[in-house]
PDB file with one MODEL, atoms N, CA, C and O in Angstrom:
MODEL        1
ATOM      1  N   MET A   1      44.199 184.692  61.316  1.00  0.00           N
ATOM      2  CA  MET A   1      45.192 184.263  62.286  1.00  0.00           C
ATOM      3  C   MET A   1      44.748 184.714  63.681  1.00  0.00           C
ATOM      4  O   MET A   1      44.387 185.872  63.888  1.00  0.00           O
ATOM      5  N   SER A   2      44.781 183.787  64.619  1.00  0.00           N
ATOM      6  CA  SER A   2      44.347 184.120  65.972  1.00  0.00           C
ATOM      7  C   SER A   2      45.497 184.687  66.793  1.00  0.00           C
ATOM      8  O   SER A   2      46.663 184.375  66.553  1.00  0.00           O
ATOM      9  N   ARG A   3      45.158 185.508  67.744  1.00  0.00           N
ATOM     10  CA  ARG A   3      46.123 186.155  68.619  1.00  0.00           C
ATOM     11  C   ARG A   3      46.262 185.336  69.892  1.00  0.00           C
ATOM     12  O   ARG A   3      45.272 184.815  70.406  1.00  0.00           O
ATOM     13  N   THR A   4      47.480 185.218  70.404  1.00  0.00           N
ATOM     14  CA  THR A   4      47.709 184.518  71.661  1.00  0.00           C
ATOM     15  C   THR A   4      47.112 185.341  72.796  1.00  0.00           C
ATOM     16  O   THR A   4      47.399 186.532  72.912  1.00  0.00           O
ATOM     17  N   PRO A   5      46.283 184.719  73.637  1.00  0.00           N
ATOM     18  CA  PRO A   5      45.658 185.477  74.730  1.00  0.00           C
ATOM     19  C   PRO A   5      46.667 185.852  75.803  1.00  0.00           C
ATOM     20  O   PRO A   5      47.659 185.152  76.007  1.00  0.00           O
ATOM     21  N   ASP A   6      46.410 186.959  76.486  1.00  0.00           N
ATOM     22  CA  ASP A   6      47.235 187.360  77.618  1.00  0.00           C
ATOM     23  C   ASP A   6      46.779 186.554  78.828  1.00  0.00           C
ATOM     24  O   ASP A   6      45.672 186.749  79.331  1.00  0.00           O
ATOM     25  N   LEU A   7      47.631 185.653  79.291  1.00  0.00           N
ATOM     26  CA  LEU A   7      47.284 184.784  80.411  1.00  0.00           C
ATOM     27  C   LEU A   7      47.819 185.298  81.736  1.00  0.00           C
ATOM     28  O   LEU A   7      47.769 184.586  82.739  1.00  0.00           O
ATOM     29  N   GLY A   8      48.329 186.522  81.758  1.00  0.00           N
ATOM     30  CA  GLY A   8      48.909 187.096  82.969  1.00  0.00           C
ATOM     31  C   GLY A   8      47.944 187.178  84.137  1.00  0.00           C
ATOM     32  O   GLY A   8      48.361 187.062  85.289  1.00  0.00           O
ATOM     33  N   ALA A   9      46.676 187.375  83.866  1.00  0.00           N
ATOM     34  CA  ALA A   9      45.683 187.488  84.941  1.00  0.00           C
ATOM     35  C   ALA A   9      44.853 186.210  85.095  1.00  0.00           C
ATOM     36  O   ALA A   9      43.849 186.194  85.807  1.00  0.00           O
ATOM     37  N   ALA A  10      45.280 185.153  84.429  1.00  0.00           N
ATOM     38  CA  ALA A  10      44.516 183.899  84.478  1.00  0.00           C
ATOM     39  C   ALA A  10      44.479 183.337  85.897  1.00  0.00           C
ATOM     40  O   ALA A  10      45.444 183.443  86.654  1.00  0.00           O
ATOM     41  N   VAL A  11      43.353 182.744  86.229  1.00  0.00           N
ATOM     42  CA  VAL A  11      43.197 182.030  87.493  1.00  0.00           C
ATOM     43  C   VAL A  11      43.268 180.547  87.148  1.00  0.00           C
ATOM     44  O   VAL A  11      42.405 180.018  86.448  1.00  0.00           O
ATOM     45  N   TRP A  12      44.297 179.890  87.644  1.00  0.00           N
ATOM     46  CA  TRP A  12      44.558 178.491  87.315  1.00  0.00           C
ATOM     47  C   TRP A  12      44.028 177.573  88.402  1.00  0.00           C
ATOM     48  O   TRP A  12      44.038 177.923  89.583  1.00  0.00           O
ATOM     49  N   ARG A  13      43.561 176.388  87.997  1.00  0.00           N
ATOM     50  CA  ARG A  13      43.122 175.398  88.981  1.00  0.00           C
ATOM     51  C   ARG A  13      43.610 174.017  88.551  1.00  0.00           C
ATOM     52  O   ARG A  13      43.722 173.715  87.363  1.00  0.00           O
ATOM     53  N   LYS A  14      43.896 173.194  89.553  1.00  0.00           N
ATOM     54  CA  LYS A  14      44.290 171.805  89.299  1.00  0.00           C
ATOM     55  C   LYS A  14      43.045 170.940  89.256  1.00  0.00           C
ATOM     56  O   LYS A  14      41.995 171.310  89.782  1.00  0.00           O
ATOM     57  N   SER A  15      43.172 169.815  88.639  1.00  0.00           N
ATOM     58  CA  SER A  15      42.085 168.850  88.588  1.00  0.00           C
ATOM     59  C   SER A  15      41.711 168.382  89.986  1.00  0.00           C
ATOM     60  O   SER A  15      42.556 168.293  90.876  1.00  0.00           O
ATOM     61  N   SER A  16      40.445 168.088  90.159  1.00  0.00           N
ATOM     62  CA  SER A  16      40.007 167.521  91.439  1.00  0.00           C
ATOM     63  C   SER A  16      40.569 166.121  91.634  1.00  0.00           C
ATOM     64  O   SER A  16      40.524 165.589  92.743  1.00  0.00           O
ATOM     65  N   TYR A  17      41.090 165.522  90.588  1.00  0.00           N
ATOM     66  CA  TYR A  17      41.710 164.200  90.679  1.00  0.00           C
ATOM     67  C   TYR A  17      43.180 164.283  91.075  1.00  0.00           C
ATOM     68  O   TYR A  17      43.828 163.254  91.265  1.00  0.00           O
ATOM     69  N   SER A  18      43.708 165.487  91.201  1.00  0.00           N
ATOM     70  CA  SER A  18      45.091 165.672  91.610  1.00  0.00           C
ATOM     71  C   SER A  18      45.272 165.206  93.050  1.00  0.00           C
ATOM     72  O   SER A  18      44.366 165.335  93.874  1.00  0.00           O
ATOM     73  N   ASP A  19      46.446 164.667  93.341  1.00  0.00           N
ATOM     74  CA  ASP A  19      46.704 164.205  94.713  1.00  0.00           C
ATOM     75  C   ASP A  19      47.093 165.348  95.637  1.00  0.00           C
ATOM     76  O   ASP A  19      47.381 165.121  96.812  1.00  0.00           O
ATOM     77  N   GLY A  20      47.107 166.566  95.126  1.00  0.00           N
ATOM     78  CA  GLY A  20      47.462 167.719  95.943  1.00  0.00           C
ATOM     79  C   GLY A  20      48.939 168.038  95.907  1.00  0.00           C
ATOM     80  O   GLY A  20      49.361 169.099  96.367  1.00  0.00           O
ATOM     81  N   GLY A  21      49.726 167.128  95.363  1.00  0.00           N
ATOM     82  CA  GLY A  21      51.156 167.361  95.243  1.00  0.00           C
ATOM     83  C   GLY A  21      51.467 168.145  93.986  1.00  0.00           C
ATOM     84  O   GLY A  21      50.565 168.562  93.259  1.00  0.00           O
ATOM     85  N   ASP A  22      52.736 168.339  93.741  1.00  0.00           N
ATOM     86  CA  ASP A  22      53.146 169.105  92.565  1.00  0.00           C
ATOM     87  C   ASP A  22      53.554 168.222  91.390  1.00  0.00           C
ATOM     88  O   ASP A  22      54.009 168.736  90.369  1.00  0.00           O
ATOM     89  N   ASN A  23      53.401 166.920  91.512  1.00  0.00           N
ATOM     90  CA  ASN A  23      53.848 166.020  90.450  1.00  0.00           C
ATOM     91  C   ASN A  23      52.731 165.674  89.480  1.00  0.00           C
ATOM     92  O   ASN A  23      51.603 165.390  89.882  1.00  0.00           O
ATOM     93  N   ASN A  24      53.063 165.705  88.202  1.00  0.00           N
ATOM     94  CA  ASN A  24      52.179 165.229  87.146  1.00  0.00           C
ATOM     95  C   ASN A  24      50.805 165.884  87.139  1.00  0.00           C
ATOM     96  O   ASN A  24      49.803 165.202  86.924  1.00  0.00           O
ATOM     97  N   CYS A  25      50.737 167.159  87.363  1.00  0.00           N
ATOM     98  CA  CYS A  25      49.451 167.858  87.377  1.00  0.00           C
ATOM     99  C   CYS A  25      49.367 168.867  86.238  1.00  0.00           C
ATOM    100  O   CYS A  25      50.339 169.541  85.896  1.00  0.00           O
ATOM    101  N   LEU A  26      48.197 168.945  85.677  1.00  0.00           N
ATOM    102  CA  LEU A  26      47.891 170.004  84.732  1.00  0.00           C
ATOM    103  C   LEU A  26      47.030 171.019  85.448  1.00  0.00           C
ATOM    104  O   LEU A  26      46.238 170.676  86.325  1.00  0.00           O
ATOM    105  N   GLU A  27      47.192 172.252  85.069  1.00  0.00           N
ATOM    106  CA  GLU A  27      46.326 173.312  85.564  1.00  0.00           C
ATOM    107  C   GLU A  27      45.592 173.898  84.369  1.00  0.00           C
ATOM    108  O   GLU A  27      46.148 174.014  83.277  1.00  0.00           O
ATOM    109  N   VAL A  28      44.344 174.263  84.590  1.00  0.00           N
ATOM    110  CA  VAL A  28      43.486 174.791  83.541  1.00  0.00           C
ATOM    111  C   VAL A  28      42.994 176.164  83.982  1.00  0.00           C
ATOM    112  O   VAL A  28      42.673 176.373  85.152  1.00  0.00           O
ATOM    113  N   ALA A  29      42.939 177.089  83.044  1.00  0.00           N
ATOM    114  CA  ALA A  29      42.395 178.421  83.326  1.00  0.00           C
ATOM    115  C   ALA A  29      41.025 178.538  82.668  1.00  0.00           C
ATOM    116  O   ALA A  29      40.796 177.999  81.585  1.00  0.00           O
ATOM    117  N   HIS A  30      40.123 179.246  83.332  1.00  0.00           N
ATOM    118  CA  HIS A  30      38.771 179.455  82.812  1.00  0.00           C
ATOM    119  C   HIS A  30      38.585 180.928  82.474  1.00  0.00           C
ATOM    120  O   HIS A  30      39.493 181.740  82.649  1.00  0.00           O
ATOM    121  N   ASP A  31      37.422 181.250  81.998  1.00  0.00           N
ATOM    122  CA  ASP A  31      37.044 182.623  81.659  1.00  0.00           C
ATOM    123  C   ASP A  31      37.759 183.165  80.427  1.00  0.00           C
ATOM    124  O   ASP A  31      38.015 184.364  80.321  1.00  0.00           O
ATOM    125  N   PHE A  32      38.075 182.271  79.501  1.00  0.00           N
ATOM    126  CA  PHE A  32      38.612 182.673  78.211  1.00  0.00           C
ATOM    127  C   PHE A  32      37.660 182.101  77.152  1.00  0.00           C
ATOM    128  O   PHE A  32      37.778 180.932  76.785  1.00  0.00           O
ATOM    129  N   PRO A  33      36.728 182.911  76.664  1.00  0.00           N
ATOM    130  CA  PRO A  33      35.711 182.410  75.733  1.00  0.00           C
ATOM    131  C   PRO A  33      36.316 181.729  74.507  1.00  0.00           C
ATOM    132  O   PRO A  33      37.144 182.300  73.797  1.00  0.00           O
ATOM    133  N   GLY A  34      35.878 180.492  74.283  1.00  0.00           N
ATOM    134  CA  GLY A  34      36.283 179.757  73.088  1.00  0.00           C
ATOM    135  C   GLY A  34      37.580 178.992  73.190  1.00  0.00           C
ATOM    136  O   GLY A  34      37.902 178.207  72.297  1.00  0.00           O
ATOM    137  N   ILE A  35      38.339 179.199  74.261  1.00  0.00           N
ATOM    138  CA  ILE A  35      39.623 178.507  74.407  1.00  0.00           C
ATOM    139  C   ILE A  35      39.804 177.993  75.834  1.00  0.00           C
ATOM    140  O   ILE A  35      39.141 178.449  76.766  1.00  0.00           O
ATOM    141  N   VAL A  36      40.715 177.040  75.981  1.00  0.00           N
ATOM    142  CA  VAL A  36      41.065 176.514  77.300  1.00  0.00           C
ATOM    143  C   VAL A  36      42.589 176.491  77.411  1.00  0.00           C
ATOM    144  O   VAL A  36      43.236 175.651  76.785  1.00  0.00           O
ATOM    145  N   PRO A  37      43.174 177.402  78.197  1.00  0.00           N
ATOM    146  CA  PRO A  37      44.606 177.376  78.434  1.00  0.00           C
ATOM    147  C   PRO A  37      44.956 176.275  79.451  1.00  0.00           C
ATOM    148  O   PRO A  37      44.251 176.083  80.441  1.00  0.00           O
ATOM    149  N   VAL A  38      46.045 175.566  79.187  1.00  0.00           N
ATOM    150  CA  VAL A  38      46.490 174.464  80.037  1.00  0.00           C
ATOM    151  C   VAL A  38      47.991 174.621  80.255  1.00  0.00           C
ATOM    152  O   VAL A  38      48.727 174.957  79.327  1.00  0.00           O
ATOM    153  N   ARG A  39      48.446 174.376  81.498  1.00  0.00           N
ATOM    154  CA  ARG A  39      49.879 174.466  81.778  1.00  0.00           C
ATOM    155  C   ARG A  39      50.297 173.352  82.738  1.00  0.00           C
ATOM    156  O   ARG A  39      49.465 172.695  83.364  1.00  0.00           O
ATOM    157  N   ASP A  40      51.598 173.165  82.831  1.00  0.00           N
ATOM    158  CA  ASP A  40      52.201 172.184  83.734  1.00  0.00           C
ATOM    159  C   ASP A  40      52.357 172.839  85.103  1.00  0.00           C
ATOM    160  O   ASP A  40      52.977 173.897  85.209  1.00  0.00           O
ATOM    161  N   SER A  41      51.809 172.234  86.145  1.00  0.00           N
ATOM    162  CA  SER A  41      51.872 172.836  87.482  1.00  0.00           C
ATOM    163  C   SER A  41      53.297 172.921  88.015  1.00  0.00           C
ATOM    164  O   SER A  41      53.574 173.741  88.890  1.00  0.00           O
ATOM    165  N   LYS A  42      54.199 172.098  87.510  1.00  0.00           N
ATOM    166  CA  LYS A  42      55.596 172.141  87.972  1.00  0.00           C
ATOM    167  C   LYS A  42      56.353 173.330  87.371  1.00  0.00           C
ATOM    168  O   LYS A  42      57.431 173.688  87.845  1.00  0.00           O
ATOM    169  N   ASN A  43      55.784 173.934  86.331  1.00  0.00           N
ATOM    170  CA  ASN A  43      56.445 175.041  85.653  1.00  0.00           C
ATOM    171  C   ASN A  43      55.431 176.159  85.393  1.00  0.00           C
ATOM    172  O   ASN A  43      55.115 176.448  84.239  1.00  0.00           O
ATOM    173  N   PRO A  44      54.919 176.790  86.458  1.00  0.00           N
ATOM    174  CA  PRO A  44      53.846 177.775  86.277  1.00  0.00           C
ATOM    175  C   PRO A  44      54.243 179.014  85.482  1.00  0.00           C
ATOM    176  O   PRO A  44      53.370 179.710  84.965  1.00  0.00           O
ATOM    177  N   THR A  45      55.515 179.303  85.374  1.00  0.00           N
ATOM    178  CA  THR A  45      55.933 180.455  84.574  1.00  0.00           C
ATOM    179  C   THR A  45      56.323 180.052  83.162  1.00  0.00           C
ATOM    180  O   THR A  45      56.697 180.895  82.347  1.00  0.00           O
ATOM    181  N   GLY A  46      56.234 178.765  82.881  1.00  0.00           N
ATOM    182  CA  GLY A  46      56.561 178.262  81.547  1.00  0.00           C
ATOM    183  C   GLY A  46      55.415 178.471  80.580  1.00  0.00           C
ATOM    184  O   GLY A  46      54.437 179.149  80.896  1.00  0.00           O
ATOM    185  N   PRO A  47      55.538 177.889  79.410  1.00  0.00           N
ATOM    186  CA  PRO A  47      54.506 178.086  78.393  1.00  0.00           C
ATOM    187  C   PRO A  47      53.213 177.359  78.738  1.00  0.00           C
ATOM    188  O   PRO A  47      53.206 176.379  79.483  1.00  0.00           O
ATOM    189  N   ALA A  48      52.144 177.855  78.188  1.00  0.00           N
ATOM    190  CA  ALA A  48      50.833 177.217  78.311  1.00  0.00           C
ATOM    191  C   ALA A  48      50.396 176.785  76.918  1.00  0.00           C
ATOM    192  O   ALA A  48      50.710 177.439  75.924  1.00  0.00           O
ATOM    193  N   LEU A  49      49.678 175.693  76.863  1.00  0.00           N
ATOM    194  CA  LEU A  49      49.050 175.278  75.618  1.00  0.00           C
ATOM    195  C   LEU A  49      47.639 175.834  75.619  1.00  0.00           C
ATOM    196  O   LEU A  49      46.984 175.879  76.660  1.00  0.00           O
ATOM    197  N   VAL A  50      47.173 176.255  74.460  1.00  0.00           N
ATOM    198  CA  VAL A  50      45.830 176.823  74.351  1.00  0.00           C
ATOM    199  C   VAL A  50      45.054 175.992  73.329  1.00  0.00           C
ATOM    200  O   VAL A  50      45.436 175.896  72.163  1.00  0.00           O
ATOM    201  N   PHE A  51      43.953 175.395  73.796  1.00  0.00           N
ATOM    202  CA  PHE A  51      43.131 174.535  72.954  1.00  0.00           C
ATOM    203  C   PHE A  51      41.785 175.189  72.680  1.00  0.00           C
ATOM    204  O   PHE A  51      41.265 175.918  73.525  1.00  0.00           O
ATOM    205  N   PRO A  52      41.217 174.934  71.504  1.00  0.00           N
ATOM    206  CA  PRO A  52      39.831 175.354  71.294  1.00  0.00           C
ATOM    207  C   PRO A  52      38.956 174.628  72.316  1.00  0.00           C
ATOM    208  O   PRO A  52      39.208 173.464  72.628  1.00  0.00           O
ATOM    209  N   ASP A  53      37.939 175.299  72.834  1.00  0.00           N
ATOM    210  CA  ASP A  53      37.138 174.680  73.890  1.00  0.00           C
ATOM    211  C   ASP A  53      36.509 173.362  73.471  1.00  0.00           C
ATOM    212  O   ASP A  53      36.399 172.452  74.293  1.00  0.00           O
ATOM    213  N   HIS A  54      36.091 173.231  72.211  1.00  0.00           N
ATOM    214  CA  HIS A  54      35.487 171.967  71.770  1.00  0.00           C
ATOM    215  C   HIS A  54      36.505 170.826  71.760  1.00  0.00           C
ATOM    216  O   HIS A  54      36.149 169.680  72.036  1.00  0.00           O
ATOM    217  N   ALA A  55      37.761 171.125  71.445  1.00  0.00           N
ATOM    218  CA  ALA A  55      38.803 170.093  71.446  1.00  0.00           C
ATOM    219  C   ALA A  55      39.111 169.649  72.873  1.00  0.00           C
ATOM    220  O   ALA A  55      39.298 168.458  73.120  1.00  0.00           O
ATOM    221  N   TRP A  56      39.165 170.588  73.812  1.00  0.00           N
ATOM    222  CA  TRP A  56      39.424 170.235  75.213  1.00  0.00           C
ATOM    223  C   TRP A  56      38.266 169.398  75.774  1.00  0.00           C
ATOM    224  O   TRP A  56      38.493 168.424  76.493  1.00  0.00           O
ATOM    225  N   THR A  57      37.041 169.778  75.447  1.00  0.00           N
ATOM    226  CA  THR A  57      35.878 169.019  75.907  1.00  0.00           C
ATOM    227  C   THR A  57      35.920 167.588  75.372  1.00  0.00           C
ATOM    228  O   THR A  57      35.635 166.644  76.108  1.00  0.00           O
ATOM    229  N   ALA A  58      36.270 167.423  74.107  1.00  0.00           N
ATOM    230  CA  ALA A  58      36.372 166.079  73.525  1.00  0.00           C
ATOM    231  C   ALA A  58      37.470 165.275  74.213  1.00  0.00           C
ATOM    232  O   ALA A  58      37.294 164.084  74.471  1.00  0.00           O
ATOM    233  N   PHE A  59      38.596 165.909  74.514  1.00  0.00           N
ATOM    234  CA  PHE A  59      39.692 165.231  75.218  1.00  0.00           C
ATOM    235  C   PHE A  59      39.236 164.746  76.596  1.00  0.00           C
ATOM    236  O   PHE A  59      39.457 163.588  76.953  1.00  0.00           O
ATOM    237  N   VAL A  60      38.604 165.628  77.365  1.00  0.00           N
ATOM    238  CA  VAL A  60      38.156 165.268  78.720  1.00  0.00           C
ATOM    239  C   VAL A  60      37.132 164.135  78.658  1.00  0.00           C
ATOM    240  O   VAL A  60      37.198 163.203  79.459  1.00  0.00           O
ATOM    241  N   HIS A  61      36.198 164.204  77.729  1.00  0.00           N
ATOM    242  CA  HIS A  61      35.204 163.130  77.606  1.00  0.00           C
ATOM    243  C   HIS A  61      35.880 161.812  77.234  1.00  0.00           C
ATOM    244  O   HIS A  61      35.494 160.757  77.737  1.00  0.00           O
ATOM    245  N   GLY A  62      36.883 161.861  76.361  1.00  0.00           N
ATOM    246  CA  GLY A  62      37.618 160.654  75.991  1.00  0.00           C
ATOM    247  C   GLY A  62      38.362 160.036  77.155  1.00  0.00           C
ATOM    248  O   GLY A  62      38.380 158.815  77.310  1.00  0.00           O
ATOM    249  N   VAL A  63      38.974 160.872  77.972  1.00  0.00           N
ATOM    250  CA  VAL A  63      39.672 160.374  79.164  1.00  0.00           C
ATOM    251  C   VAL A  63      38.678 159.742  80.127  1.00  0.00           C
ATOM    252  O   VAL A  63      38.947 158.678  80.685  1.00  0.00           O
ATOM    253  N   ARG A  64      37.557 160.371  80.324  1.00  0.00           N
ATOM    254  CA  ARG A  64      36.536 159.826  81.235  1.00  0.00           C
ATOM    255  C   ARG A  64      36.005 158.484  80.745  1.00  0.00           C
ATOM    256  O   ARG A  64      35.733 157.589  81.546  1.00  0.00           O
ATOM    257  N   ARG A  65      35.859 158.345  79.429  1.00  0.00           N
ATOM    258  CA  ARG A  65      35.355 157.083  78.870  1.00  0.00           C
ATOM    259  C   ARG A  65      36.332 155.937  79.110  1.00  0.00           C
ATOM    260  O   ARG A  65      35.918 154.798  79.327  1.00  0.00           O
ATOM    261  N   THR A  66      37.629 156.238  79.069  1.00  0.00           N
ATOM    262  CA  THR A  66      38.620 155.176  79.253  1.00  0.00           C
ATOM    263  C   THR A  66      38.927 154.930  80.716  1.00  0.00           C
ATOM    264  O   THR A  66      39.600 153.955  81.050  1.00  0.00           O
ATOM    265  N   GLY A  67      38.444 155.800  81.599  1.00  0.00           N
ATOM    266  CA  GLY A  67      38.657 155.621  83.034  1.00  0.00           C
ATOM    267  C   GLY A  67      40.055 155.925  83.504  1.00  0.00           C
ATOM    268  O   GLY A  67      40.505 155.364  84.503  1.00  0.00           O
ATOM    269  N   ARG A  68      40.759 156.804  82.806  1.00  0.00           N
ATOM    270  CA  ARG A  68      42.139 157.140  83.179  1.00  0.00           C
ATOM    271  C   ARG A  68      42.236 158.491  83.783  1.00  0.00           C
ATOM    272  O   ARG A  68      43.327 158.925  84.151  1.00  0.00           O
TER     273      ARG A  68
ENDMDL
END
């Protein structure tokens, strides 16, 4: 069973495709080996989803392939 990482010191960044506003943005944290934490920028104190790094990479590649 895996342990939930402490994201209190995480450094979050928005996508470069973000319009700079606070609507409909995901933020991603780096420097967590093997996982990618993701959160809603409108609710920075809310929960974060944590994906295995290979699953997040596959998701990003899939989005890029569809052009969305």
